[in-house]
N, C-alpha and C positions, 0 to 999 in steps of 0.2 A: 696626755691628758690626765688630769688628776681626778680623784673620785668626786670632788665637789662639782665638777663640770657635768657629770652624768646626772646629777640631781636636778639640773635645770632642763634636761632633755627628756623627751618622751620615748619610752621603750614600747615596742609592739613585737609580738611573736605570732607567727602564723605557719600553717603547714598545708601540704597537699599530698595526695596519695598518688604515687607514679608506680605503675607496674606492681602494685600491691605493697609498696614500701612507703612508709611515712617519711617525707622530707620536710624538715623544719628549718626555719630561718627566724632569727631574732635581730632586730636593728633598732638603732636610736635615730631620732630626728628632732629638730627644733619645735616641731608640732606633731600631733597625732597623724595628720595627713602625710607629712614628710617621712615619718617613721614607717607608716604603712606602704608608702611608695618604695622605700628602700627594701622592705620585705618582699614586695612584689617583684622588684628587679632581681633580687637574690634568688627567688624561687623560679623566675623565668630563666635564669642562667642555669640553675640546676636541671630544669626541665629540658632545656636545649641539649645539655650534655648527655643526659640519659636517653632522650628520644632521638637525637640526631648524631650523637658522638662528638668527639673533641678533636678529630683530625681536621686540620685547617681552621682551627678555632678563630673566631673574630670576637674581640673584646666588645663589651656592651656599648661603650661610647662610639665605637667604629661600625657598629651594626646599623644597617639602613633603618631609617624611622619606620618604614612599612614592617620590617621584621620586628623591631622593638614592640610596635603597636600589636602585632599578631601574638607574640609571646605574652605580653601583659594581658591581653584579652583572655588568652588561654588560661593563665594562672588565676586571674580575677574570677573566672567562672567556677574555679575549683578550690580556692583557698578557704580555709577554716581558721578563724582568728582565735587565739587563746585569750580568754578573759582573765584578767588578774584576780577576779573573784572566784575562779575555779570553774566557770561554765565555758561553753563554747558559743561563738557567734559565727554567722555567715556574712 
């Protein structure tokens, strides 16, 4: 991917606090919504790894829909979005 293709994509950055540690994820998407969804999925995987461990790890696409939904809801309730203008949004 060249640098010009990133100019047409939206970048989002969000974080959650897990066990007192800030975990940040930054992702791109073709829209703000898809970039946000990518961040949520990334943070959901980080949360799963920290809270449940990685033994017997199931990759996200293979995770049952019910589990995906549970982790996305967990992260959605806790995520803080970094605002490109320097503020924070929920």
